[in-house]
N, C-alpha and C positions, 0 to 999 in steps of 0.2 A: 595518102603522104602523110607520114607522122612526123614529128617532130624530131632532131636529133637525139639519140638514147647518150646518154652519158651517166656514169655512175652519181656525178653532181646534181642530176636533173629536181627539181624544187617546183612546186606550183608556182613560184612567181616565175619562175622561167618559162614553164608553160603559157603561164597569164600573157607575160611578154611575147611566144610564141604567137596564139592567137590574135592578139593586135596587132604585130608586125607583118607575119606571113598569111593568116587567112581573112584578117579586116573584120572581127570581132571584137565587140568593146568589153571583153571579158572584166571581173571585177576580181579580185582577190580578196577573201572575205575571214577574218581568224588565223591569217598568215597562210591555211593551207587548204582553204577551199576556194574552187574559182566558179563563178555565177555569171550568168549573165542574165542581163535584161531585157526583158522583149517588148516590141513597139516600135513607131515608126517604118524603117525598111525592113525587119525582123521579123518574122512570127516561128509557131511552132503547132505541130500537129503529132501528139502522142497514140502510140497504138498496139495492140498485142502484138508479141514479137512474132508468132506465128503468121500475121499479115505485113509486118514490116519484112521478114525473110519474101515474099511476093511483092510487094512493092518495090524495093531497094533496088530488085536487077529491072524492073519492067522500069521505072525512071531512066536508069542508066542507058537502056537500051532507047529509047526517046530523047536521049544528050539533054537530060535535064538532070543529072546525079544530084541529090541532096544529102549534106552530112546527116549522119544518123547515129545518137548512141542507145545504147543498151543499159538499162534501167539494174540497181542491183536485184540478183536473183534471174534475171535475164527473161524479165515476164512480160516488159513492155519496151520499147523501143522510143523515143521523141526523133523526128525529123525536124530539120532547121530547114525556113522556108523565109519566103519574102512573105512581103505584108498579106492582109486577107483580114476580111470580115463577112465571115461565113454567117446566112441568115439564119434564124431561129427555125427554120423549116431544115435548111441544111443539117443543123445540131442535133434536130430530132430524128434525122433518118441517120446519122453518124452513131448517137448511143446505143443502138442493138448491136453495132459492130465492134463496139469497144473500143470507139474513135474519139477522141477529144481533140479540140483546137484549144489551146495554150492563148488566156487571155494578152490583151495590155500591161505590161508594167511587170507581170510574173516573172519570176529569175528561175530559170533554167540552168541546174549544176551541171558543170562540165568537167569530163575527165579529168585528172590529175596523177601526176607519179603514182601518188598513196592509194589513190581509188583505184586504179589498175594494179597496183601490187596486192590490194586489198581484194581483188575482183568484183567490185564494186560500180559503179560508172565507168564504163568502156565505149570508145568508137567503134561502129561496126563500119560506118565508112567515114573517114576522116574529113574535116573542112579544108577546102581550100579558097583561094582568093576569087574562084570563081563565081558568076550568078549563082545566089538561090533560086531553085524553082518557084513559080510563083504558088503562091498558098491553095488558088483557085483548080491547077493543073496538078498539086498532090493530093488533093482531094478528094478530083474525079476519079483520080487513077487509082486511089484505095476504095472509092464506092465502085468502081468498076471489079475490080479483083477481089473485094470482100464478096460480093452475089455473085460471080462466077464461078465456086468453087465450095467445097465441105465449108461448115461454118467455122470460123475463128476465134470465136467469143467464148467457146467452153475453155479455155485457158483462165486462171484465176487474175484479176488486174491488179 
């Protein structure tokens, strides 16, 4: 589900959409950048786009869809998730896969009309008000898919 498109779309309007429709506490910075502070009930996992292309449909099939956004250049994706606390052992296992858990208090840039028009940050799977998948489930799916096929780490970070 995408925000209603109109010629007058602004970052402020999208920020309001994220709050009202998606339940995401987005913040407008410098009048044109939208960010989301992680922590509390909100986490994120970043990975190579090739792995993200495997993870997204797998989560949908398991009825755990996660909002996913592509970074500029489309080399990396970030999935929003519920809270999580990956152990040091889990984190070490993720590094060779190019996967990282975004820490509490980190800011994630959310797409805006401007970033989409410039082909920078954009949604692969739009957020909804639905519950976010548990970070542990997202990481388990990611690990299983990363180890089941050809390497996805070969992409540039």
